[in-house]
N, C-alpha and C positions, 0 to 999 in steps of 0.2 A: 576141501575145495581147491586149494593150491595144487595138491598132488594130482587131482583129477584134471585140472586145466593144463598144467605143464609138469609132468613127473620128473623131467630132467633138470628142473631149475635148482632144487636143493642140492642135488649131486654136483652140479656145475659150480655153485657157490662154494661148496666144500673143497672141490678140486682147485678152484681159483686161489683159495687161501693157502692150501698145501703147496701149490706150485710157486706162489710168491715167497713163501717161507724158504723153500728149497733154493730158489734163485738168490735170495738174500744171504742165507747162512752157508750154502755149499758152493754153488756155481760161481758166484761173484768172487769169493776168496780164491777159488781155484784159478780163475782167469787172471787175478792179480799175481798169482804165483807164476803163471805163464809169461806175463809181462816182465816180471822181475828176473826170470830165467831159472827159477827153482824147478819148474817143470820144463824139460827141453822141448823144442819144437819138433813136431812129428805127428803121427797118427793120433796119439792121445790128446794133444793140445787141440787138434782140428776137431776131434770128437766133442771135446768140452765146449768149444765155440759153437758148434752145430747145435748141441743140446741147449745151450744158453739162448740162442736165437729162436729155437723151436719153442721153448717154454715162454719166451716173451711174446711171440706171435699168438700162441695159444691163449695166454692171459688177455691179450688185446682183443681177440675175437670174443672171449667170454664177456669182457666189459661192454663190447658193442651189443652183444645179445641182451645183456642186462639193461642197457639203454633202451633197446626196442621194447623190452617187457615193461619198463617204467612208463613208456609212452603209450602202452596198450595197443601196440601194433601187432598184426598177425605174423607169427614167427614160423609156423609149421611148414609153409611153402617157401620160406626165405632161404637163399643159398648159404646163409651163415650156419645152418644146421649141418649141411654137408661138409663144410670146412671144419667145424668142430669135431665131427666124427672122424674125418681124415687125420686131423692132428692127434686125436685121442688114440687112434690105431697106431700111428707112428711112434708115439710115446710108449705104448704097450710093447711095441717091437723092440724098443731100446732096453726093456727090463732085463733081458738076457745078458746084455753087455754090462749093465749096471751091477748085476750080481757077481760077475767075474772081477770087476774092478773095485768092488765095495771095500775090501780090506786095505788096498792101497790108498783109496780116497780118504778113509777114516784116519789113516796114519798121517797123511799130508795135512788134513784139517786140524788134527790134534797139534802138530808142530806149529801150524800157522797161528792158532789161538793161544798157544803157550808163549810164543814170541811176542804176540800182541800184548798179553798180560804183563810180561816182563817189562816191555817198553813203557806201559802206562805207569807201572810202579816206579821206574826210574825217573820218569817225568815228574811224578808227585814228590819224589825224594829230593831231586836237584832243581826244583822250580825256583826261578829268581825272585818271583813276586809271590810270597805266601798269601793264602786267602785272608782277606780282611775280616777281623772280628767286629761285626757290626754291633754287637751288644756293648763292647767296651767303648767304641767311638760314637755312641749315640749322643746327639746334642741335647743338652739340658733344656728343659722347657723354661721359657721366660716367665717371670712372675705375673700373677693376674693383674697387679697394679699397673705394670707397664702396658699390658694389653688394653686396659681401660683408658689410659692416657692417649694411646695411639688412636683409639676409636673416637675419642673426643676431638682430637686434632683433625681427623679426617672429616668429621661432621662440620666443624667450623669452616674448613676449606671449601666443602661443597656448598655451604650456605653463602659464603662470600662470592663464589662463582655464579650462583643463581642471581644474586643481587646485581652483579656486573652485567649479566645478560639482560635483565629487566631494564636497567638504565640504558643499555645500548638500543634495545627495541623502542624505548620511549623517545630517544633522540631521533631515530630514523623516522618515526611517525610524525614528530614535530616538524621535521624538515620537509616531509612529503606534502603535508596539508597546505602550506602557503604556495607551493608550486602548482598544485591542482587548482587552487582558488585563482591564481594568476592566469592559468590557461583558460579557465571558464570565463573570466572577465574579458579576455582578449577576443573571444569568439563572438561573432554576430548572431543574435538569436534568430533572425529571419533567414540566415544562410542555410542551404541544404547541407546535410551531413555528407562527408566524403565516403566514397565506395571503397570497401576493403577488398583484398584479394579473395578472401573466403566468400564474400558476396558474389564476386564475379564468377567464381567456380561453382557456386551453388545453382545447378541447373535443374534440380528436382529429379523426378523419375524419368530419365531418358534411356532409350534402348542402347545397347552396346553396339558400337560401330567399329569397323576396321580402321586402322591407322591411315590407310591410303585414301579413305573417303573424306578425310579432313581437307585435302587440297585438290580441287577439281582439275587443275592444270596437270599435276603429277599423275592423277588417275587416268586422264586421257592419253598422256604420254605413254604410260604403261600399256594401255589398251592398244595403242598404235604399234608398239614394239611387238606385242604378241600376234597382232594381225599380220604384220610383215612376215613373221616366222611361218604362220599358217599359209600365207600366200606363196611362199617358196615351194611348198609341197604341191600346190595346185598348178602353178604356171612357172616354168623354168625361165629364169632371167637370161637375157641375151648377153653372151660373152664374146667380146671382140678378140681376135687372134693377134694379140700384141707380140706374143712369143710363140715359138714353134710348139705344136701340140706334143705333150709328153705324157698323155694318159690322164685318167681321172684321179683326182687327189683322194677322194673317198672310196675309190674302187667301183667296179661295175657289177651290179646284181643281175644275174642272167635271167631271173624269173620275172623281173619288172618290165611291163610294156606300157609306154606312154604315147604311142603313136595312134593316129586315127586310121580307121579302116576306110578304104576307098571302095565305094559301091559301083 
């Protein structure tokens, strides 16, 4: 079923794994050698950098394709397919150059990994802090008798804390009761109960109104302000010539006519 729906999927996954391995094991060490100066700057180093970026882009596009497939989105008409084909063709074109350089690349990689192995051996040999032997330095278990005593002491402590809390609660209750009684004694039984803030705010099921509707004065002022703006569009206000005329501030629109026709 998977092969029928998308025959390219399995091949792309396999290609993705191969290219990532090649990036990690071959191209990354070679670029490190370019940075160190083992491989001189020139056409060879530029070729390695181009190939490295090409493989990275190819893997990124494959991962995007896999994301689309995981979300069950249609991929056949998606531009990612064209990109993958273009990258694949470019990588196939590089195969001829790879065959020519294969012997030199193998030799460089062999030297790189040999040096790395020697370095690791030296580090192990001359390490300042040898690895700790956990078996020798294991702490001895405390005897069972000590554990039992510690548990008993903890239980006693918890019981003592519980008793203290109970006493504290009892004291607070004893203090609260006379205060409540005194408050009740001081109140007049015929007097009406005071209104609380919650009672004032409890208006029941009222419709939602705008904030401006709360204050009629503010509402009328806002209406007047908007009416003045509308009026300016209908009737031009008289302007006295206090200063010499220097043109319209807002500019003159040639298409607008506000004059009356004389019959």
